[in-house]
C-alpha positions in Angstrom: -2.6 -15.0 6.5 -1.1 -12.0 9.4 -1.3 -8.4 8.1 0.0 -5.1 9.6 -1.8 -1.7 10.8 1.5 0.1 12.0 2.1 4.2 12.8 1.8 6.5 15.9 -0.7 7.4 18.0 -3.0 8.9 16.0 -2.9 7.7 12.6 -5.9 6.3 11.8 -4.8 2.8 12.8 -8.0 1.8 14.6 -10.9 3.0 12.4 -9.1 1.0 9.6 -9.4 -2.1 11.7 -13.2 -1.6 12.7 -13.8 -1.0 8.7 -12.5 -3.6 7.9 -13.7 -5.6 11.0 -16.8 -4.8 9.7 -16.1 -5.8 6.3 -15.0 -8.7 7.4 -18.4 -9.4 9.2 -20.1 -8.7 6.2 -18.2 -11.0 3.4 -16.9 -14.1 5.9 -18.9 -17.2 6.9 -17.9 -18.0 10.2 -17.1 -16.2 13.3 -14.9 -13.0 13.8 -13.3 -12.4 17.0 -11.8 -8.3 17.8 -9.8 -7.9 20.4 -8.9 -4.9 23.1 -7.5 -4.5 26.1 -10.7 -2.3 26.5 -14.2 -2.0 25.9 -13.5 1.1 23.7 -14.3 -0.8 20.4 -18.2 -2.0 21.8 -20.1 0.4 20.2 -17.9 0.0 16.8 -18.4 -3.1 15.6 -21.1 -5.2 14.5 -22.9 -7.1 17.3 -22.1 -10.7 15.1 -18.3 -9.6 16.0 -16.8 -11.7 18.9 -15.6 -8.5 20.6 -12.9 -10.6 23.7 -11.9 -7.6 26.6 -8.4 -9.4 27.4 -8.0 -7.0 30.3 -10.7 -9.4 32.0 -8.4 -11.6 31.2 -5.4 -10.6 33.3 -3.3 -12.2 31.1 0.3 -10.9 30.1 3.2 -11.8 27.7 3.4 -13.5 24.3 3.8 -16.8 25.1 0.2 -15.9 27.6 -1.4 -14.1 24.5 -0.4 -17.1 22.3 -1.9 -19.3 24.0 -5.0 -17.7 25.2 -5.9 -17.4 20.8 -5.0 -21.7 21.2 -7.7 -21.9 23.3 -9.9 -20.0 21.5 -9.2 -22.1 17.9 -9.8 -25.1 20.6 -12.5 -24.5 21.1 -14.2 -22.9 18.5 -13.7 -24.0 14.7 -15.6 -21.9 13.4 -13.3 -19.3 14.6 -12.2 -17.1 10.6 -10.6 -14.6 11.6 -8.5 -13.2 14.5 -8.7 -8.3 14.6 -6.6 -7.4 17.0 -6.7 -3.6 18.1 -2.9 -2.9 20.2 -0.4 -5.1 20.4 2.3 -3.8 22.1 -0.7 -2.6 24.3 -1.8 -6.5 25.2 0.9 -8.1 25.3 2.5 -5.6 27.8 5.7 -5.3 26.2 6.7 -2.1 23.0 9.6 -5.4 21.9 9.4 -5.2 18.1 11.6 -7.7 18.2 9.0 -9.9 19.9 6.9 -8.6 18.1 8.2 -10.1 15.6 8.5 -13.6 16.5 5.0 -12.8 17.5 3.5 -12.2 14.1 5.8 -15.6 12.7 3.6 -17.5 15.4 0.6 -16.5 14.0 1.6 -16.8 10.8 2.1 -20.5 11.2 -0.9 -20.5 13.2 -3.2 -18.8 10.8 -1.4 -21.5 8.0 -2.5 -24.1 10.0 -5.7 -23.0 11.9 -6.9 -21.5 8.5 -7.6 -18.3 10.6 -7.1 -15.2 9.8 -4.8 -11.8 11.6 -5.1 -8.3 11.4 -3.8 -5.9 14.4 -2.5 -2.9 15.3 1.1 -1.8 16.6 1.3 1.6 17.9 5.2 3.2 17.4 6.5 4.5 13.4 6.4 2.4 10.2 10.0 3.8 9.6 11.0 1.5 13.6 9.4 -1.7 11.5 12.0 -4.9 11.4 12.3 -6.8 8.5 9.9 -9.3 10.1 7.4 -7.1 10.2 7.2 -5.0 7.0 6.5 -8.4 5.1 3.2 -8.0 7.3 2.3 -4.6 5.7 
């Protein structure tokens, strides 16, 4: 399962993500991961959620991000949900077509590994491709 929260800057995407992280922390029986570029969410999410500051790993591009996600799941079979705040910032590109390909990969990975993904994308919903809209 992949869910995308998309909207322009200042439209409450991160607040929605934080609420979903808190709910997942309370309701899910596995490990919950939240990936962000910096440490802005440190005080907003529960201590039980593993907060990953991606800038520490100096990754760029969707290929590196895929490898990082595979490594997380290979090292911990109990991950049930991965939240990602600011997909374009995490990947280092704002290409909607590349984002669509990444979301399709996440969807396949999710089905195979049993890990749910929820992520935010800072862009106008009206600009979303049909491939991205299917994850709204």
